[in-house]
N, C-alpha and C positions, 0 to 999 in steps of 0.2 A: 396785246391780248386787252381785250375789253374787260373792264375791274367792274363790279356790281358791289353800289354802296346803299347802305342805312344813311342814311343822315338823320341827328338828333338834334334841335334847337331849343334848349331847354331856356324857359323863360322864368321858371321858377313861378308861376301861378299855380295856384289850386283846382122644313118641306119636304113635297112628295117628291120623286127624284124624276128629272126631264128624262127625254125617248135616251135609249143607251146611247145612240150615235151623236148626241147634242152634246157630252161633256164626259171627256175619259179621264180627266185629271183629278187627283183626289188633294182634301183640302191638306190631310196629313204629308204629301209629299213637296208640297208647295216651298220654293224657297225666297225669304221675303228679305232684301235689303234696303237697308237704312240706312240714309244719307245724313252730311252733318247736321248738327245740330245750328241753325242760323238764328241770332236775335232778329228779331223785323221790327222791335219797339226799340225808344230810348236812343243810345242812354240817356238816360235821366233820372229821378230819384220819384218817380209817378210808380202807383202801385197796379198794375194793371187788373183785368181780370175778363172772364164772362166775353170771350175772342168766336168769332168766325171767320171762313176764308172762302172763296168762291176764285175758280180759275175762266179765262175768257174760252167761251167755246171756239173763237176762231184761231187763236195765237196761244199756244200752250204755255209762252215762254211770260205770261201777263195775268199775276196774281195779285187779286186785292185783297185783305185782310182787317175786320175792324175790333176794336176791342173800348171794353170800358178803360177810361183813366182817371185813376185816383178816384176821387167817390161822387163827382158829379162829371163827369166828361166821357166825351168820346175821342178814340184814337184811330187814325183811318193810315194803313200802312202799303205802299205799292211795290212791288217786285217785278221788273222787266225782264228778267234772265231765268226763269222758272226757279225763282226760291232761294237763288244763291245769295245776292245783294239784297237789302230791304232801303225804302225811306220814308220818312214821314210824310205825309199829306195833310195840310190842316185846310177844314172846310169851314165853312162859313156857321154860328151857331151851333158846333162840337163842344161848347165848354159846359155846356147846360143840357144833357142829354144821357140816356142809359138805351138797354137794349138793342144796340146797334146790327145789324145785318146785312149781308151782302148776296147779290145773283148776281147770275149770267145769263145774256139772251143769246139766243142761236143769231142776231144779225153782229153779233161781237161786243151791243154795250152791254157795260157793268151799272148795276144801281146799288147804293146804298141809302139803309135806312135807319133814322135816329129816332128813338120817341124825346121830347121836351119837355122838362121838368117844368117849367112855369108856363103860367098862361101869355098869350099873347095879347096886344091891344085886339078890339072889335072891328071888325069887318067893316069897310067904309060905308057907311049910309045904311046900316042893319039893325046896329045896338047890338049885334051877338056879339060875345066872347067866346071866340076859342080855347077851350081848355087843353093847354099841352098839347102841342098839334105833334101828329105824325109827316117825318119830314123825310122826302126822297131826294137822291142826287145822283146824276146821271154823267156818263162819261163814254162818248160815242168815240174817242181816240186811242185806246188801249192805255186809258188812265192816265192819261197825262194830264187834261185837264177836268175838271169837275163843272159842271151846270146847275144849279137850283141853290137851295132846295125848294121840291115844290112842298106845300101842305097840304094836307086831309083838314077837312073841318070835322071834327071830334066832339060830339053831342055831350058825349062823359069823358071822364080823366081816361086815358087809354093805359094801356100796360100790356107789354110782350106781342108787341106785331108781329108776324113772320108774315115774309117776302118769297114769295117766288113768279116765275115768268114761265110764258106757255112755251112750251119748245116743240109742239106737237106741229103735226102739216094742216091739222084746223082750220076750219074761218079765224080763230083768235089768235094763230102763230103770232107772238111776239107780245099778247097781253101781259102787263102787270099786274098781278093781284097783291094784296095788302090784306089779312085777315087780324084783329085784335080786341082782345076782353078789355072790358074797364077795371081799373084797378082795385074798386071794393064798392062793398054797396052800400054807394052814397045816396045815389037817387032813391031807390028802396030798399030798406033793411030787408036783409038775407035773400037779394035779387040780385039774378048779374046778366049781363049781355055783352053778345058778342058782334061784330061788326065789321062788312067787308067793302072795301076799295077796291076799283080798278081802271087801269089806263091804259088808252087806246091811241094816246101820243106818244110815247117813246118818255113817260112820266112829268108830260111835261104840266099835264093836268090830270084831277082823280075824280071820279063821280064822290057824288054826297053819300054820306054812311049808309049802307044797305044794313037793315036789322037782320040778323039770320036766326039768333036765338037770344031767350030772356028765361033762366033757369031759377029755381032755388034751391035749397037746402047744402051749398059749398060753391066754391070760386071754382070759374070757369077760367081755363087759360090756355089760348091758342098754341098749338104747335105748329109746324112748318104743313102751308097749303100743298098739295100736290098736284099738278097737271099733269094724266096720264098719254099715252103716246095717240089717244083717238080723240083729243080734247076734254075728256071729263074729269071737271075737278073736285078734288075731296077736300073739302075744309078740315082739317083733325082740329081736336081739344082735348083735354083732360080736365077732370073735374079735382079738388082736394078743398078738406074739410077742416072749417077755424073753429078752436087752434090747432095750430100745427102739430100739437100732441094728441090730437084726439084718434083713440084708436080707430074709427073709421077711414083713417089714411090708411090701414094696411091693406085696404080695398079700391083704391081709386079708378073710378070708371073711366075709359079710352072712348072717344066718339070719332066718328065721320058726319059729316054733312056732303050728301053727292049732289052735282049738279051735270047733267047731261046738254046744256046748252048756254054755254056761256055766264052764270052765276042768274041767268033770268029766273029762274025755279030752281028750290031743292028741294029734296026727298025728307021723312023726318027724320032726326038723329037715330044713327045706328051705333050702338054699345056692342065694341069689336072684341073689348078683352079688359083685363083691369090688371093694375101695376100696385107694387107694394112699397109700404114706404119708405123713405130713405135713412140715414146712420142716426138719427136723434133717440133710439129708444137706448142704444148702446150706449153713447156718448153723453145722454141727459141735455143738461143745460147748456155743456157746451156746441154743442150742435145742433140748437134751436133755430136757428134760422135757414136751416140748409133743408131740402125737401128733395122727390126725385121729379125729373122734367125727362120725361118720352121724348125722344127723337124719332123722326120718322122720315125714310127717304122711299124712290123707286128707282127700280129698272126700267131708265129710258135707253139703252142702249138696240142693239138688234141679235142680243144673246138668245139663247134657248129659255131664258128667265125673261123676257121683254114683260112690262109692266107690273112683274112682282112688287110687291111692300113688304118695306122691313121696319119694325121697332126695336129700337134697343131702350131699357133704363136699368138703375140700378135698385137694389133694394136689402133689406136685411130680413126678410122675411122667415129665411130657416134659421135665425139667429145668428147667419155669419154674412157677413156682406159680398154679393156677388153681382156680375153683371148677365142681366137677361136679353133674350132676345126671341123674337116670334116674325112668322112670316103670310102671308096671305100670298096665294098662286093665282086667284080670280076677285081681283080689285078690292079686295075688301072686304070679301062677302063673308069667308070661314078666314080662320086661324091655325098655323101648328099650334102645340102645345109650347110652351116656353121652355128655352133650352140653355143651359149656364155655358155662358162661352168662355170666363176665368178658368185658367188651369191650373191655381197654385194649390200648394200641400194647406189644407189648414192648421190654423195654430193651435198648439198645443194648449190643452186645459188649464187657464190660470194664466197666458199669456196676453198680452194686449191683443184687441180685436184686429185683425188686416183687411183695413176697410181700403174702396175701390168705389168712385163716383166719375158720374157726368160722363157717361156713355154718349158717343156719337156714332153715325152711321153713313158711309158714303158708296157707292156703288161704279165702276167704271167702265169703259167701253163693251167688256169682255162680261160683262156681268158678273164680274168679283164683287165681293161685299167686304168692306174693310171697316172694321168696328176698333176706334181707339178709347181709352180711357186714363184715368187717375190711377192709379194704384201703388198700395204701400210695402208692399209684398217683399219688397228688399230691404226695408231698413226694420232690424229687430224690435226698434225702441215704436216703428209703425209711426214717427212725424213728418217722415220726408216719404216723398213722392215723384214716380217716375212716368212719364207717357207711357203707355204700352198699347198694343194694336194686336190684331190675329183677323186673321181672312176667309173667307170661303168663296170656294171656285165651284161646289155643285148647287147653286141656287138654296145655302141657308141649310143644308142638311146636316152637311158636319163643317167644324172651322178649326184652322190649324194651331199650333202650338202658340202662345203668347210670345211674345219678343219685346223688350224695353224699346223706345223709340229716343226716350233721353238717353244721352252718354251720361249725363250725372245727375245725381237727386238733386229734388229741390227740398228744402227746409226751411223750416221756421228760425227765427234769431236763434241764436243758442242760448238764449238768458231768458228764453220767453218761461217768465215763471209757472210752477206745478199750482194744481187746486187741491187745499185739503178738505175732503170729507171724512166728516165726525159723525159715530152712531154712538148715540148714549142719550139724552131726549130733546127731541124739536120741538117745542111747545108752538101749538096752532097760531098764538098769538100775532107772530110773525107772518101769519099769511093772512090776506083779505077775503071777508065773509064771501062766500060764492052770488048772494042774493047784491051785494054791493056792485059786484063785476058786470052784472046783466044790466046796470044802468047806465055803464059808461057807453063812450061812444065807441066805432068800430074798433079803430086802431090801437086806444089803450084797452078796448076789452080781450080782445084777442090776445093780447100781450100781458096781461092776467090771468087767465083761464090757461094761459100757458104754463105761466109760474106755478099756479096751483096744480095744475094737472103734473106738472113737474116733480114738484115737493112729494105730492102723493105716490106717484112712481120710483122715488128714490127709497120712501119711507118703507112701500112696498116690498122694496127690494132689502132691507134692511131685516125684515121680520122673520121670527125663527131663526137667527146668529145669535149665539149667547154673545152675552157681556158686553163692552163697550169693544168700539174698533174708531181707530184715526187712518184712515188711507190719503196716500200722497202719489195724487194724478195727475199723469200729463196730456189728459183728453185735450185741454188747448190746445199742444202744439198738433195734437191729430185732427183740428175739425178748423185749423188755416184755412179760410175759404178760397178756393180759385174761381167762383162765380159758377150761378145754373146751368151755364152751357161751356161747349167750346168746340174747335174746329175740325175738320175733316172735308177736304173736297177732292176732286178727281181733275187732271189736264185733259186734253185730246189724246194723247199719248198714251195715257191707260196707266199713268204714273199718279198714286194719291201722293196729298200735300196735308199734312197734320197740323192743328194750330197750338199750343197749349199756354199755360200760365207756369212759369220757370224763374226758380229764385236763386240761381247760380251765381248772378251777382249781386248777391243783396238784398236786394229790392225785385216784387214780382212782374218780371216783363215778359213782355208776347215773344213764344221761340218757336222755329218752324222746323220740317225736315220734308224732305222727299223721300217717298214711299216706294218701291219699287218690287212685284210680286212676278214671280218666273213662274212656268209650269213646267218647265225642261231643265232636266240638269245642266248644271254650269259647264259649260266644254275647260277643257284642260287649259293652260295657261301656254303662250306660245312660249318658246325660247326666250330668256330675257338678257339682257347687259345691264352690267352698270355702269351707268354715265352722268355727264356733267347737264343739267336742263335747267340751268340760269335761264336762256335767252327762251325759254316756253311758258317760265312759271314768274307773275307779274306777286310783289308780294305789298299786302294791302297795310299801311300804318293805321291805327286810330287810338281813341281814349286815351292820350296821354296823363299819366299825374308825374306831380315832381312833387319831392320830401326836402322842402332845402335843410332840414337837421339832421337827415342823414346822408342828404347828397343822391339820393337815391331814385331814378327815374323807373317808370312802368308805362311800357307801350304793349298795347294787343296787338297783333301780326296774324295775316291770314294769307294763304296762298290762293293763287285763281291760277289754274292752267289756262293760258290764252294760244293755245296752239290748238292743232287738230290731233295730236298724239296722244295717246292713251300711257300713266304713267303711272307705273306698280310702284308697291311700296318698298322699302322703305323708303318714305319720302324725308331729306334732312335738310336743312340750312347749317352750311360748315362756314364760320369765322375766318376768313382768312388773317384780318391784318386792322387792329385797333387804330384810332387817329384821334389823338386829341390835343389840341395844342402842341405844346412843344415837351411832353412828356406821357408818351401814347402810357406805359407801364401804368400812370394813375388811376387806370380805369379793368374794373375788376366786373368782369358779367357774372350773375348767378341765373338759378335755373336750369342750366343746362342740364343734357341728357348723359355726356360723357366725363363731368364732374370737371371738365377745366372751365379755366373761368379769365379765358383770353384766349390768344390767340390761337385758333384750332376747337373753340369750342363748337355742340352740336347741340342743335332745336332738333328734335324729330316730331314728325307731325303727320307721321302716320298714322295713329289711331285720332287724329281729328279728319280723317276723311270719309269716315263711314264705316259700314261692317265691311267693303269688299277691300279694302284697304288699299285705295289706288285713289289718284285724280284725274278723273274724266274731263275729254273737252270742256270747257267752261265752267267747269264746279270751280268752287271755293270752299277752301277748308274750313273747320272751324275755327275761331280765333282763339290764340293761345297767349298768357302775358309772361312777357320779358321784362327781366329786370335789371339795371346795373348801375354803377355807380361812378359817379364823377367827381373833382375836385374842382373848386372857384378858382384856384390860381392854377388852373388849367383853360379856364374858358368856361368851364362846364361842358360846352358844345361837344357831341360824337360824333362819328365818322366810322363803320363798321363796313369794311369790305368783305363782300360774301361771296360764296357762291350755291349754288340749290342741286341736290345730289338725288337720281331717281333711277329707278329699273325703266329699260323699254325694249320692244322685240328686235332682235338682232336683223 
């Protein structure tokens, strides 16, 4: 009989409806299947946020994700098995960058964008200094190797560059477009600019910066450029106002610039909608750095909703925190009234506000619209979030129920202290006088103005309240920052892939999950039989830790189905025998599901296979931490002889 073993060598080191025939499914009837949650980044101690993800347009198994890593760097993650297992990729000059993004080209190429934080040396012979260049990396072999970076000349310091590739059948198919805005009004006070570059040689070189717009009154922020199926280019952006606490941010205009000749000429700015302000009015100073970032996507499929545009954003304009959606069926000229996507029950009066934020939208080959966001509805303290998802299969007329993508919540550190707010007397002497604020440089001016506005807001909120009051507020825990944006993409099979910032390991790392949307009822299960499936399942061991003081070892285990068989739950690992030096009885297993701590102990992985409770061919389960103890007198090393049990078709 073949014996399977786990060997641990312990070293002791620490819209308007489409035609009736076009779509018969209803969003309320769809089935949403969430796959296992997989860590895409790390394991390390870097806090990650602000992720983006793209799938190859020629190979659905190839996914590339990017994120912020710590405070100044960028991280790159690659999966070549459809998002089951990920590996980190090191790109040159990725330790000094921000606003990463990734996009896919119709020929299978993949592009990564970074924004440099520091200036580069002058160009040879020009004496010109490139300020914090925008960089592009390219892969043409399924993300195995990367070329670059190619750098763009940026006459002003860039901020939030956005990337897209022309997938149309027009004359510019494969062209790479990059749009960006300047980071502040450093060139002309209260004047903001937007620029565009493009590449026709697969990202090797880019055009000189093409100035598209200069406007006053508020900062311009580029959002995702769109290329429709007829080759029309839409450069999209919105405007917010400094300081962030300004009430003008309750109506932030969203615009697009339209070109039908490959960026040779553009029409005038078209204001298409307004988005509201994000969470700061309700969390006051604790959410001062967060603001709404609308995300736009287009339907480039051959569905009845081809070339429709969709925008999502979050705001608290109604006094509650909501995710909003709007659609355009005429290439951005007119838009539907905004529609709320979140279906949570509003909090009771006096309860903490139930915050949700940072939505992202993507459209698959069937024209299904997926929207994902961070949501705190499941935590009564409103400090922990989960990634949530909803889908529309009727062009945005209706959306499905909301379903959690995260299998566990993401929470701030348990010891994050509350803030104490006292209503008694607030002397004006602690605040800077308004006339001195106006004389400061831009960054200082906006920061001081925010403090002034927030102080006035808090004072106004206390007006009319009799007596003195002290409030202990955990708002700081609710305002833990996952970044200005997050990731959602689709692969060529129609599956969605979500990417989000997750704190389940203690550090904020990037996790991903596959999301399948079905518009037909699930077929009944075939007759199944319990059997040993050890020969069909690979056990993956990683991230081992050892505590010498207690003799405790911890290891993360995952199961991968390496067969062509569907393995249904319950999927369990059962220990048959423990071998450790001369005294097997010295080893005691912890964290088992049947209470045994030796031979016969069982670890159940069924709830780590996703919502369908089965291990599909090629699928990898979520990681499970296994702990056990061993003694120095037995040599510390441990061998566990095991078998894997599951159910397969008869």
